[in-house]
C-alpha positions as CSV (number, residue, x, y, z in Angstrom):
1,M,44.7,-58.7,-20.1
2,D,47.2,-56.4,-18.5
3,L,50.9,-56.5,-20.9
4,N,52.3,-53.3,-19.1
5,V,55.7,-54.3,-18.3
6,D,57.9,-52.1,-16.4
7,R,60.2,-51.5,-19.0
8,V,63.3,-49.8,-16.6
9,K,63.0,-52.9,-14.4
10,V,63.3,-55.5,-17.7
11,L,66.4,-53.0,-18.8
12,Y,68.0,-53.5,-15.3
13,V,67.2,-57.5,-14.8
14,V,68.6,-57.9,-18.3
15,G,72.0,-55.8,-17.3
16,V,72.2,-58.1,-14.2
17,L,72.0,-60.8,-16.3
18,L,74.2,-59.8,-18.8
19,G,76.9,-58.6,-15.8
20,V,76.7,-62.3,-14.0
21,A,77.4,-64.0,-17.5
22,A,80.3,-61.5,-17.8
23,A,81.6,-63.0,-14.8
24,F,81.2,-66.9,-15.5
25,Y,82.9,-65.9,-18.8
26,F,85.9,-64.3,-16.8
27,G,86.1,-67.2,-14.1
28,F,86.1,-70.1,-16.8
29,R,86.8,-68.5,-20.5
30,L,88.6,-65.4,-20.4
31,L,92.1,-65.4,-18.6
32,E,92.8,-69.0,-18.7
33,D,96.8,-68.1,-17.4
34,L,95.4,-67.0,-14.5
35,S,96.3,-68.4,-11.4
36,P,92.6,-70.3,-9.9
37,T,93.3,-68.5,-6.9
38,T,93.6,-65.1,-8.1
39,T,90.6,-65.3,-10.2
40,S,88.7,-66.6,-7.2
41,A,89.9,-63.3,-5.4
42,V,89.3,-61.3,-7.9
43,L,85.3,-62.9,-8.4
44,V,85.2,-62.0,-4.4
45,L,86.9,-58.5,-4.7
46,G,83.9,-57.9,-7.5
47,F,81.4,-58.6,-4.9
48,L,82.7,-56.4,-2.9
49,V,82.7,-53.7,-5.4
50,F,79.1,-54.0,-6.3
51,L,78.4,-54.2,-2.5
52,F,80.0,-51.1,-1.9
53,A,78.5,-49.7,-5.5
54,G,75.3,-50.4,-3.3
55,L,75.8,-48.6,-0.4
56,Y,77.4,-45.7,-2.6
57,V,74.3,-44.9,-4.7
58,E,71.0,-43.0,-3.1
59,T,68.7,-44.6,-5.8
60,E,66.8,-47.5,-4.3
61,I,66.3,-49.6,-7.4
62,L,69.8,-49.0,-8.6
63,D,71.1,-50.3,-5.1
64,T,68.9,-53.5,-5.7
65,V,70.9,-53.5,-8.8
66,F,74.2,-53.5,-7.6
67,Y,73.4,-55.9,-4.8
68,A,72.2,-58.3,-7.3
69,L,75.3,-57.9,-9.8
70,G,77.7,-58.6,-6.2
71,A,75.8,-61.6,-5.5
72,G,75.9,-62.9,-8.8
73,S,79.3,-62.8,-8.6
74,Y,79.6,-64.4,-5.2
75,V,77.3,-67.3,-6.8
76,V,80.2,-67.3,-9.4
77,F,83.1,-67.9,-7.2
78,V,81.3,-70.6,-5.3
79,F,81.0,-72.4,-8.6
80,Y,84.5,-71.3,-9.7
81,A,86.0,-72.7,-6.4
82,I,84.2,-75.6,-6.3
83,S,84.9,-76.9,-10.1
84,K,88.4,-75.7,-9.9
85,F,90.1,-76.8,-6.3
86,D,89.6,-80.0,-5.0
87,L,87.4,-79.2,-1.5
88,G,86.3,-82.8,-1.2
89,D,82.7,-83.3,0.1
90,G,83.6,-81.4,3.5
91,G,84.9,-78.4,1.8
92,V,82.1,-77.9,-0.3
93,F,79.6,-78.1,2.6
94,V,81.6,-75.4,4.2
95,L,81.8,-73.1,1.1
96,L,77.9,-73.5,1.3
97,A,77.0,-72.9,4.3
98,G,79.3,-70.5,5.2
99,S,78.2,-68.5,2.1
100,S,74.3,-69.1,3.0
101,G,75.6,-67.4,6.4
102,L,77.1,-64.6,4.9
103,F,74.4,-63.6,2.7
104,I,71.7,-63.9,5.7
105,A,73.7,-62.0,7.7
106,L,74.0,-59.2,5.3
107,G,70.6,-59.2,4.6
108,Y,70.0,-58.9,8.5
109,A,72.5,-56.3,8.6
110,S,70.7,-54.1,5.8
111,S,67.1,-54.6,7.1
112,E,68.9,-53.5,10.6
113,G,70.4,-50.4,8.8
114,V,74.0,-51.7,10.1
115,L,75.5,-51.7,7.0
116,E,74.8,-47.6,5.8
117,I,77.6,-45.9,5.7
118,E,78.8,-42.4,4.7
119,R,78.9,-42.6,0.7
120,R,82.4,-41.2,1.2
121,T,83.6,-44.6,2.8
122,A,82.0,-46.2,0.5
123,A,83.6,-44.6,-2.8
124,V,86.7,-45.0,-0.7
125,G,86.2,-48.5,-0.7
126,V,85.3,-49.1,-4.0
127,V,88.4,-47.6,-5.3
128,A,90.4,-49.9,-2.6
129,V,89.4,-52.8,-3.6
130,V,89.3,-51.9,-7.5
131,V,93.3,-51.0,-7.1
132,L,93.7,-54.4,-4.7
133,G,92.2,-56.6,-7.7
134,L,94.4,-54.4,-10.5
135,A,97.2,-54.9,-8.2
136,L,96.6,-58.6,-8.2
137,L,96.3,-59.5,-11.6
138,G,99.7,-57.4,-12.7
139,F,101.5,-59.6,-10.0
140,D,99.8,-62.6,-11.9
141,A,100.6,-61.7,-14.9
142,T,104.1,-61.3,-14.4
143,G,104.6,-64.4,-12.5
144,A,105.8,-67.5,-14.1
145,Q,104.2,-70.1,-15.7
146,P,104.3,-73.9,-15.5
147,T,107.3,-75.8,-16.9
148,H,107.3,-79.3,-18.2
149,T,110.4,-81.6,-17.9
150,A,110.6,-85.3,-19.4
151,E,113.0,-88.7,-19.1
152,F,112.7,-91.7,-20.8
153,E,114.2,-94.8,-20.6
154,D,117.1,-95.8,-23.1
155,E,115.2,-99.1,-23.4
156,V,112.3,-100.9,-22.2
157,E,111.4,-104.5,-21.7
158,I,108.9,-106.1,-23.6
159,P,105.4,-106.4,-20.9
160,D,103.6,-109.8,-21.1
161,L,99.9,-109.3,-22.0
162,P,98.2,-107.3,-20.5
163,G,100.6,-105.0,-19.0
164,E,102.5,-102.4,-19.6
165,A,106.0,-100.9,-20.6
166,V,107.2,-97.4,-18.5
167,V,109.0,-95.6,-20.8
168,G,110.0,-92.0,-19.3
169,E,108.3,-90.2,-16.5
170,V,106.7,-86.2,-17.2
171,T,107.2,-83.6,-14.3
172,A,104.7,-80.2,-14.6
173,E,106.4,-77.8,-12.1
174,N,104.7,-74.5,-10.9
175,P,107.6,-72.3,-9.8
176,F,105.1,-69.3,-9.2
177,V,104.4,-68.5,-5.2
178,L,100.4,-69.2,-6.5
179,S,98.9,-71.8,-8.1
180,R,98.6,-72.6,-11.7
181,T,96.5,-75.1,-14.0
182,A,99.2,-76.6,-15.9
183,K,98.3,-78.3,-19.7
184,M,99.9,-81.9,-19.2
185,P,101.4,-82.2,-22.8
186,N,100.4,-85.4,-25.1
187,Y,102.9,-88.0,-26.2
188,G,102.6,-90.9,-29.0
189,A,105.0,-93.1,-29.8
190,C,106.1,-94.9,-33.0
191,L,107.3,-98.9,-33.1
192,Y,109.2,-99.6,-35.5
193,T,109.8,-103.3,-35.7
194,P,111.1,-102.2,-38.4
195,E,107.8,-101.8,-40.0
196,K,106.4,-99.0,-38.5
197,R,103.4,-98.6,-36.3
198,M,102.0,-96.4,-34.1
199,A,101.8,-97.0,-30.3
200,N,99.8,-95.4,-27.4
201,V,101.4,-93.4,-24.7
202,R,99.6,-93.2,-21.6
203,V,99.7,-91.0,-18.5
204,R,99.6,-93.7,-15.7
205,D,97.8,-91.8,-13.0
206,G,95.5,-90.0,-15.3
207,S,94.7,-88.7,-18.6
208,P,97.0,-86.1,-20.2
209,G,94.9,-82.8,-19.5
210,D,94.8,-79.9,-17.1
211,V,96.4,-80.6,-13.7
212,L,95.9,-78.0,-10.7
213,L,99.3,-77.0,-8.9
214,G,100.1,-75.2,-5.8
215,G,102.3,-72.9,-5.7
216,G,105.6,-74.4,-5.8
217,E,104.7,-77.6,-5.9
218,S,105.4,-80.4,-9.1
219,R,103.7,-83.6,-10.2
220,T,105.4,-86.4,-11.9
221,S,103.8,-88.5,-13.9
222,E,105.0,-92.1,-15.7
223,L,105.0,-92.4,-19.0
224,T,103.6,-95.9,-20.4
225,V,103.0,-98.2,-23.6
226,G,100.5,-100.9,-23.2
227,A,101.4,-104.9,-24.1
228,V,99.2,-105.2,-26.6
229,D,101.3,-102.6,-28.7
230,F,103.8,-104.7,-28.9
231,Y,101.7,-108.0,-30.1
232,D,100.0,-108.9,-33.4
233,I,96.6,-108.9,-31.5
234,D,95.1,-110.4,-34.9
235,Q,96.3,-113.4,-34.9
236,E,94.6,-115.8,-32.4
237,T,97.6,-116.7,-30.7
238,E,98.6,-113.2,-29.9
239,E,102.1,-113.4,-30.3
240,L,104.9,-110.7,-30.8
241,Y,105.3,-108.8,-33.9
242,E,107.6,-110.3,-36.2
243,G,110.6,-108.2,-35.6
244,L,110.1,-108.4,-31.8
245,R,110.5,-112.4,-31.2
246,G,113.5,-113.6,-29.6
247,R,114.0,-109.6,-28.3
248,E,113.6,-108.6,-24.1
249,T,114.2,-105.1,-24.6
250,V,113.3,-102.3,-27.3
251,P,115.2,-99.2,-27.2
252,V,113.4,-95.9,-26.8
253,E,114.3,-92.7,-28.2
254,Q,113.0,-89.4,-28.2
255,A,112.3,-86.8,-31.7
256,N,109.7,-84.0,-32.6
257,E,108.4,-86.5,-34.9
258,C,108.5,-90.2,-35.9
259,P,111.3,-91.3,-38.9
260,E,109.7,-92.4,-42.0
261,G,111.1,-95.3,-41.5
262,S,113.9,-97.6,-39.6
263,D,116.1,-100.2,-40.4
264,E,116.1,-101.2,-36.6
265,V,113.8,-101.9,-34.3
266,K,113.2,-99.5,-31.9
267,L,110.2,-97.0,-30.1
268,V,110.2,-93.6,-30.7
269,V,108.3,-91.3,-28.5
270,V,107.2,-88.0,-29.5
271,S,106.1,-84.5,-27.7
272,D,103.2,-84.5,-29.3
273,G,100.6,-87.4,-30.1
274,E,98.8,-85.3,-33.2
275,A,102.1,-84.6,-35.0
276,I,102.5,-88.4,-35.7
277,P,101.8,-89.2,-39.7
278,P,98.6,-91.5,-39.9
279,I,99.9,-95.2,-40.6
280,R,98.6,-97.7,-42.9
281,G,97.5,-100.4,-40.6
282,R,99.5,-102.3,-38.1
């Protein structure tokens, strides 16, 4: 059995794999505050840098390595764009088909010698693309980040089961010219009947989390509390808690944290559900 291995090729392969892994890490983890548009553009620029670098070097195996790194950067871009942007089935198809056509065209051009350019031109291409990428990163880094504003009702009507009550709304706004990923805040609440109980605040049109906003775009979501939080569901009759019986509305307040107790019936909304102290029973 011939166990001879080309050690040089192994090292190159490992280098390419690590380079592609670095591109994945950059795209999905490294700079979360960057605009997804900027990250996508930088991945494409990385593809161009490696393409020009492959055209610059004269060593055959090195140009193959650079082409492989460029292809890896582009593949990461494709996966990143599909995962971050709502392209729809048609958009995904166009992206994949267009990318396939691009690489087939590049392969044909390379076999026909169309891609052969002077080393100086290739070097200028590398420098120009790197400068463009750094300028884009700098522009993005100094850009404004998304902001959040919330407004709450003075009081809410006690809903019937299995309904819900709208306690307010939260608006995420992107003042930057490029897209931004806005992290929607979590909200929680404590219901005082006057006995203290935890209540769940939900986003009506989706779960709290990351929301992609285009340049200058804003998104408003209603904050709701389910009817189940107003009723003693441990009872077979599913009656309102004793302090709520005979009432039609409950006052709403906003606070940084839930008070230890209250002599009045009210619903206190806090900006972070994790800040609500644990409740012993309902």
